[in-house]
Biopython code that builds the backbone (N, CA, C, O; Angstrom):
import numpy as np
from Bio.PDB.StructureBuilder import StructureBuilder

atoms = [
    (1, "MET", "N", (69.931, 102.195, 81.166)),
    (1, "MET", "CA", (70.477, 101.151, 82.004)),
    (1, "MET", "C", (71.864, 100.775, 81.489)),
    (1, "MET", "O", (72.103, 100.738, 80.282)),
    (2, "LEU", "N", (72.757, 100.501, 82.408)),
    (2, "LEU", "CA", (74.126, 100.148, 82.053)),
    (2, "LEU", "C", (74.225, 98.673, 81.667)),
    (2, "LEU", "O", (73.569, 97.815, 82.258)),
    (3, "ASP", "N", (75.056, 98.400, 80.670)),
    (3, "ASP", "CA", (75.301, 96.998, 80.340)),
    (3, "ASP", "C", (76.495, 96.486, 81.153)),
    (3, "ASP", "O", (77.153, 97.255, 81.853)),
    (4, "ARG", "N", (76.758, 95.220, 81.056)),
    (4, "ARG", "CA", (77.786, 94.572, 81.883)),
    (4, "ARG", "C", (79.179, 95.180, 81.658)),
    (4, "ARG", "O", (79.934, 95.354, 82.615)),
    (5, "ASP", "N", (79.523, 95.504, 80.411)),
    (5, "ASP", "CA", (80.824, 96.096, 80.109)),
    (5, "ASP", "C", (80.984, 97.468, 80.761)),
    (5, "ASP", "O", (82.059, 97.798, 81.263)),
    (6, "GLN", "N", (79.933, 98.255, 80.755)),
    (6, "GLN", "CA", (79.985, 99.572, 81.382)),
    (6, "GLN", "C", (80.144, 99.460, 82.895)),
    (6, "GLN", "O", (80.870, 100.240, 83.512)),
    (7, "ILE", "N", (79.469, 98.496, 83.478)),
    (7, "ILE", "CA", (79.582, 98.263, 84.922)),
    (7, "ILE", "C", (81.005, 97.826, 85.269)),
    (7, "ILE", "O", (81.588, 98.318, 86.235)),
    (8, "ASP", "N", (81.566, 96.902, 84.480)),
    (8, "ASP", "CA", (82.936, 96.438, 84.716)),
    (8, "ASP", "C", (83.940, 97.563, 84.565)),
    (8, "ASP", "O", (84.876, 97.671, 85.358)),
    (9, "THR", "N", (83.758, 98.400, 83.559)),
    (9, "THR", "CA", (84.655, 99.531, 83.334)),
    (9, "THR", "C", (84.580, 100.509, 84.495)),
    (9, "THR", "O", (85.607, 100.983, 84.981)),
    (10, "PHE", "N", (83.376, 100.809, 84.937)),
    (10, "PHE", "CA", (83.198, 101.720, 86.078)),
    (10, "PHE", "C", (83.856, 101.142, 87.324)),
    (10, "PHE", "O", (84.563, 101.857, 88.034)),
    (11, "ALA", "N", (83.636, 99.869, 87.597)),
    (11, "ALA", "CA", (84.215, 99.227, 88.778)),
    (11, "ALA", "C", (85.737, 99.242, 88.694)),
    (11, "ALA", "O", (86.406, 99.541, 89.684)),
    (12, "ARG", "N", (86.287, 98.927, 87.538)),
    (12, "ARG", "CA", (87.736, 98.931, 87.358)),
    (12, "ARG", "C", (88.309, 100.334, 87.603)),
    (12, "ARG", "O", (89.333, 100.484, 88.271)),
    (13, "ASP", "N", (87.646, 101.350, 87.063)),
    (13, "ASP", "CA", (88.098, 102.727, 87.255)),
    (13, "ASP", "C", (88.045, 103.133, 88.722)),
    (13, "ASP", "O", (88.952, 103.804, 89.213)),
    (14, "GLU", "N", (86.992, 102.732, 89.422)),
    (14, "GLU", "CA", (86.870, 103.044, 90.850)),
    (14, "GLU", "C", (87.969, 102.354, 91.658)),
    (14, "GLU", "O", (88.552, 102.956, 92.560)),
    (15, "ILE", "N", (88.247, 101.110, 91.337)),
    (15, "ILE", "CA", (89.294, 100.364, 92.050)),
    (15, "ILE", "C", (90.657, 101.008, 91.807)),
    (15, "ILE", "O", (91.430, 101.196, 92.746)),
    (16, "LEU", "N", (90.956, 101.345, 90.552)),
    (16, "LEU", "CA", (92.247, 101.956, 90.241)),
    (16, "LEU", "C", (92.393, 103.322, 90.908)),
    (16, "LEU", "O", (93.474, 103.682, 91.375)),
    (17, "SER", "N", (91.314, 104.067, 90.947)),
    (17, "SER", "CA", (91.344, 105.372, 91.603)),
    (17, "SER", "C", (91.576, 105.216, 93.102)),
    (17, "SER", "O", (92.396, 105.927, 93.683)),
    (18, "ALA", "N", (90.861, 104.295, 93.724)),
    (18, "ALA", "CA", (91.024, 104.047, 95.156)),
    (18, "ALA", "C", (92.430, 103.547, 95.459)),
    (18, "ALA", "O", (93.019, 103.920, 96.473)),
    (19, "TRP", "N", (92.965, 102.706, 94.584)),
    (19, "TRP", "CA", (94.320, 102.177, 94.773)),
    (19, "TRP", "C", (95.340, 103.324, 94.715)),
    (19, "TRP", "O", (96.218, 103.418, 95.573)),
    (20, "ALA", "N", (95.225, 104.176, 93.720)),
    (20, "ALA", "CA", (96.155, 105.297, 93.583)),
    (20, "ALA", "C", (96.104, 106.209, 94.804)),
    (20, "ALA", "O", (97.141, 106.662, 95.286)),
    (21, "GLU", "N", (94.905, 106.479, 95.300)),
    (21, "GLU", "CA", (94.755, 107.319, 96.494)),
    (21, "GLU", "C", (95.387, 106.664, 97.717)),
    (21, "GLU", "O", (96.084, 107.319, 98.492)),
    (22, "ALA", "N", (95.141, 105.374, 97.881)),
    (22, "ALA", "CA", (95.666, 104.661, 99.054)),
    (22, "ALA", "C", (97.186, 104.590, 99.020)),
    (22, "ALA", "O", (97.837, 104.810, 100.041)),
    (23, "VAL", "N", (97.754, 104.289, 97.871)),
    (23, "VAL", "CA", (99.211, 104.196, 97.757)),
    (23, "VAL", "C", (99.848, 105.574, 97.959)),
    (23, "VAL", "O", (100.885, 105.687, 98.614)),
    (24, "ALA", "N", (99.240, 106.604, 97.408)),
    (24, "ALA", "CA", (99.770, 107.956, 97.590)),
    (24, "ALA", "C", (99.740, 108.368, 99.060)),
    (24, "ALA", "O", (100.635, 109.070, 99.532)),
    (25, "ALA", "N", (98.714, 107.934, 99.777)),
    (25, "ALA", "CA", (98.590, 108.292, 101.188)),
    (25, "ALA", "C", (99.643, 107.608, 102.058)),
    (25, "ALA", "O", (100.115, 108.199, 103.029)),
    (26, "VAL", "N", (100.012, 106.392, 101.730)),
    (26, "VAL", "CA", (100.946, 105.651, 102.580)),
    (26, "VAL", "C", (102.371, 105.620, 102.054)),
    (26, "VAL", "O", (103.279, 105.249, 102.798)),
    (27, "SER", "N", (102.600, 105.991, 100.815)),
    (27, "SER", "CA", (103.937, 105.862, 100.236)),
    (27, "SER", "C", (105.029, 106.626, 100.985)),
    (27, "SER", "O", (106.164, 106.153, 101.018)),
    (28, "PRO", "N", (104.743, 107.785, 101.590)),
    (28, "PRO", "CA", (105.821, 108.443, 102.353)),
    (28, "PRO", "C", (106.307, 107.620, 103.545)),
    (28, "PRO", "O", (107.415, 107.832, 104.037)),
    (29, "TYR", "N", (105.492, 106.698, 104.001)),
    (29, "TYR", "CA", (105.832, 105.898, 105.170)),
    (29, "TYR", "C", (106.397, 104.523, 104.820)),
    (29, "TYR", "O", (106.772, 103.763, 105.713)),
    (30, "LEU", "N", (106.460, 104.199, 103.535)),
    (30, "LEU", "CA", (106.930, 102.886, 103.110)),
    (30, "LEU", "C", (108.393, 102.938, 102.693)),
    (30, "LEU", "O", (108.842, 103.936, 102.128)),
    (31, "PRO", "N", (109.140, 101.873, 102.966)),
    (31, "PRO", "CA", (110.534, 101.831, 102.516)),
    (31, "PRO", "C", (110.578, 101.875, 100.990)),
    (31, "PRO", "O", (109.947, 101.063, 100.314)),
    (32, "GLY", "N", (111.320, 102.819, 100.469)),
    (32, "GLY", "CA", (111.421, 102.950, 99.023)),
    (32, "GLY", "C", (110.227, 103.625, 98.388)),
    (32, "GLY", "O", (110.229, 103.879, 97.183)),
    (33, "GLY", "N", (109.205, 103.922, 99.176)),
    (33, "GLY", "CA", (108.024, 104.602, 98.661)),
    (33, "GLY", "C", (107.065, 103.723, 97.889)),
    (33, "GLY", "O", (106.094, 104.217, 97.317)),
    (34, "HIS", "N", (107.324, 102.415, 97.864)),
    (34, "HIS", "CA", (106.459, 101.483, 97.134)),
    (34, "HIS", "C", (105.946, 100.403, 98.075)),
    (34, "HIS", "O", (106.683, 99.929, 98.940)),
    (35, "PRO", "N", (104.685, 100.012, 97.911)),
    (35, "PRO", "CA", (104.142, 98.973, 98.798)),
    (35, "PRO", "C", (104.763, 97.603, 98.527)),
    (35, "PRO", "O", (104.918, 97.189, 97.378)),
    (36, "MET", "N", (105.107, 96.922, 99.597)),
    (36, "MET", "CA", (105.603, 95.555, 99.500)),
    (36, "MET", "C", (104.390, 94.632, 99.411)),
    (36, "MET", "O", (103.263, 95.081, 99.623)),
    (37, "PRO", "N", (104.598, 93.347, 99.100)),
    (37, "PRO", "CA", (103.452, 92.433, 98.975)),
    (37, "PRO", "C", (102.522, 92.436, 100.181)),
    (37, "PRO", "O", (101.303, 92.410, 100.015)),
    (38, "VAL", "N", (103.070, 92.467, 101.382)),
    (38, "VAL", "CA", (102.214, 92.464, 102.568)),
    (38, "VAL", "C", (101.417, 93.767, 102.654)),
    (38, "VAL", "O", (100.271, 93.760, 103.103)),
    (39, "ASP", "N", (102.006, 94.872, 102.232)),
    (39, "ASP", "CA", (101.285, 96.144, 102.209)),
    (39, "ASP", "C", (100.165, 96.101, 101.178)),
    (39, "ASP", "O", (99.068, 96.602, 101.425)),
    (40, "ARG", "N", (100.440, 95.507, 100.030)),
    (40, "ARG", "CA", (99.456, 95.419, 98.955)),
    (40, "ARG", "C", (98.227, 94.630, 99.402)),
    (40, "ARG", "O", (97.100, 94.963, 99.034)),
    (41, "ILE", "N", (98.448, 93.589, 100.193)),
    (41, "ILE", "CA", (97.329, 92.781, 100.694)),
    (41, "ILE", "C", (96.427, 93.632, 101.581)),
    (41, "ILE", "O", (95.206, 93.618, 101.427)),
    (42, "GLY", "N", (97.027, 94.367, 102.502)),
    (42, "GLY", "CA", (96.242, 95.215, 103.400)),
    (42, "GLY", "C", (95.509, 96.319, 102.672)),
    (42, "GLY", "O", (94.349, 96.609, 102.966)),
    (43, "ILE", "N", (96.194, 96.939, 101.715)),
    (43, "ILE", "CA", (95.569, 98.001, 100.928)),
    (43, "ILE", "C", (94.390, 97.433, 100.145)),
    (43, "ILE", "O", (93.315, 98.032, 100.109)),
    (44, "ALA", "N", (94.593, 96.286, 99.525)),
    (44, "ALA", "CA", (93.524, 95.664, 98.737)),
    (44, "ALA", "C", (92.322, 95.318, 99.609)),
    (44, "ALA", "O", (91.179, 95.507, 99.192)),
    (45, "ARG", "N", (92.566, 94.819, 100.803)),
    (45, "ARG", "CA", (91.463, 94.477, 101.711)),
    (45, "ARG", "C", (90.657, 95.709, 102.111)),
    (45, "ARG", "O", (89.427, 95.676, 102.145)),
    (46, "ARG", "N", (91.371, 96.802, 102.415)),
    (46, "ARG", "CA", (90.666, 98.030, 102.798)),
    (46, "ARG", "C", (89.851, 98.589, 101.633)),
    (46, "ARG", "O", (88.728, 99.054, 101.829)),
    (47, "ILE", "N", (90.404, 98.546, 100.436)),
    (47, "ILE", "CA", (89.679, 99.034, 99.261)),
    (47, "ILE", "C", (88.462, 98.158, 98.991)),
    (47, "ILE", "O", (87.374, 98.660, 98.710)),
    (48, "ALA", "N", (88.656, 96.849, 99.078)),
    (48, "ALA", "CA", (87.546, 95.923, 98.842)),
    (48, "ALA", "C", (86.416, 96.162, 99.832)),
    (48, "ALA", "O", (85.242, 96.151, 99.460)),
    (49, "GLN", "N", (86.769, 96.375, 101.078)),
    (49, "GLN", "CA", (85.748, 96.621, 102.095)),
    (49, "GLN", "C", (85.014, 97.927, 101.803)),
    (49, "GLN", "O", (83.790, 97.999, 101.917)),
    (50, "ARG", "N", (85.763, 98.948, 101.428)),
    (50, "ARG", "CA", (85.154, 100.251, 101.160)),
    (50, "ARG", "C", (84.256, 100.224, 99.925)),
    (50, "ARG", "O", (83.202, 100.860, 99.908)),
    (51, "LEU", "N", (84.676, 99.481, 98.883)),
    (51, "LEU", "CA", (83.914, 99.464, 97.631)),
    (51, "LEU", "C", (82.910, 98.321, 97.545)),
    (51, "LEU", "O", (82.089, 98.282, 96.629)),
    (52, "GLY", "N", (82.973, 97.395, 98.491)),
    (52, "GLY", "CA", (82.023, 96.293, 98.495)),
    (52, "GLY", "C", (82.304, 95.235, 97.442)),
    (52, "GLY", "O", (81.385, 94.691, 96.830)),
    (53, "CYS", "N", (83.582, 94.949, 97.237)),
    (53, "CYS", "CA", (83.951, 93.890, 96.289)),
    (53, "CYS", "C", (84.949, 92.967, 96.985)),
    (53, "CYS", "O", (85.298, 93.180, 98.146)),
    (54, "ALA", "N", (85.396, 91.963, 96.281)),
    (54, "ALA", "CA", (86.352, 91.019, 96.847)),
    (54, "ALA", "C", (87.775, 91.560, 96.722)),
    (54, "ALA", "O", (88.107, 92.245, 95.755)),
    (55, "ALA", "N", (88.605, 91.245, 97.706)),
    (55, "ALA", "CA", (90.004, 91.661, 97.654)),
    (55, "ALA", "C", (90.698, 91.052, 96.435)),
    (55, "ALA", "O", (91.603, 91.661, 95.863)),
    (56, "GLU", "N", (90.277, 89.860, 96.043)),
    (56, "GLU", "CA", (90.852, 89.215, 94.864)),
    (56, "GLU", "C", (90.579, 90.035, 93.604)),
    (56, "GLU", "O", (91.414, 90.102, 92.702)),
    (57, "ARG", "N", (89.415, 90.649, 93.555)),
    (57, "ARG", "CA", (89.068, 91.513, 92.414)),
    (57, "ARG", "C", (89.994, 92.727, 92.370)),
    (57, "ARG", "O", (90.443, 93.133, 91.298)),
    (58, "VAL", "N", (90.277, 93.301, 93.533)),
    (58, "VAL", "CA", (91.187, 94.441, 93.599)),
    (58, "VAL", "C", (92.569, 94.019, 93.114)),
    (58, "VAL", "O", (93.180, 94.721, 92.308)),
    (59, "HIS", "N", (93.071, 92.880, 93.596)),
    (59, "HIS", "CA", (94.376, 92.371, 93.148)),
    (59, "HIS", "C", (94.376, 92.134, 91.642)),
    (59, "HIS", "O", (95.347, 92.454, 90.956)),
    (60, "GLU", "N", (93.303, 91.580, 91.143)),
    (60, "GLU", "CA", (93.177, 91.281, 89.707)),
    (60, "GLU", "C", (93.276, 92.561, 88.881)),
    (60, "GLU", "O", (94.027, 92.615, 87.907)),
    (61, "VAL", "N", (92.528, 93.579, 89.263)),
    (61, "VAL", "CA", (92.495, 94.842, 88.516)),
    (61, "VAL", "C", (93.839, 95.562, 88.628)),
    (61, "VAL", "O", (94.382, 96.026, 87.626)),
    (62, "VAL", "N", (94.369, 95.653, 89.831)),
    (62, "VAL", "CA", (95.635, 96.374, 90.019)),
    (62, "VAL", "C", (96.785, 95.625, 89.362)),
    (62, "VAL", "O", (97.669, 96.240, 88.766)),
    (63, "GLY", "N", (96.777, 94.307, 89.468)),
    (63, "GLY", "CA", (97.807, 93.518, 88.823)),
    (63, "GLY", "C", (97.805, 93.677, 87.318)),
    (63, "GLY", "O", (98.866, 93.756, 86.698)),
    (64, "ALA", "N", (96.631, 93.726, 86.730)),
    (64, "ALA", "CA", (96.523, 93.915, 85.284)),
    (64, "ALA", "C", (96.991, 95.309, 84.884)),
    (64, "ALA", "O", (97.593, 95.486, 83.825)),
    (65, "ALA", "N", (96.717, 96.295, 85.728)),
    (65, "ALA", "CA", (97.130, 97.662, 85.425)),
    (65, "ALA", "C", (98.632, 97.837, 85.601)),
    (65, "ALA", "O", (99.266, 98.577, 84.849)),
    (66, "ASP", "N", (99.208, 97.155, 86.600)),
    (66, "ASP", "CA", (100.645, 97.274, 86.842)),
    (66, "ASP", "C", (101.482, 96.436, 85.885)),
    (66, "ASP", "O", (102.643, 96.740, 85.612)),
    (67, "GLY", "N", (100.872, 95.392, 85.394)),
    (67, "GLY", "CA", (101.655, 94.415, 84.750)),
    (67, "GLY", "C", (101.794, 94.233, 83.365)),
    (67, "GLY", "O", (102.514, 93.334, 82.929)),
]
sb = StructureBuilder()
sb.init_structure("model")
sb.init_model(0)
sb.init_chain("A")
sb.init_seg("    ")
for serial, (resi, resn, name, xyz) in enumerate(atoms, 1):
    if name == "N":
        sb.init_residue(resn, " ", resi, " ")
    sb.init_atom(name, np.array(xyz, "f"), 0.0, 1.0, " ", f" {name:<3s}", serial, name[0])
structure = sb.get_structure()
């Protein structure tokens, strides 16, 4: 059975992987190739819906990884 730290690590890895895939898919269509804040909100919502977590969690994980 997984402990809480392992679950958090797995979830964080899944979110970061989904984020990288989503940004790579849309970056050719974005000005400068980077998502703007409004784009980040939409991407986070789609990832959250797909993974079954809160969009705030996606922002939290991606923000920590970017920042």
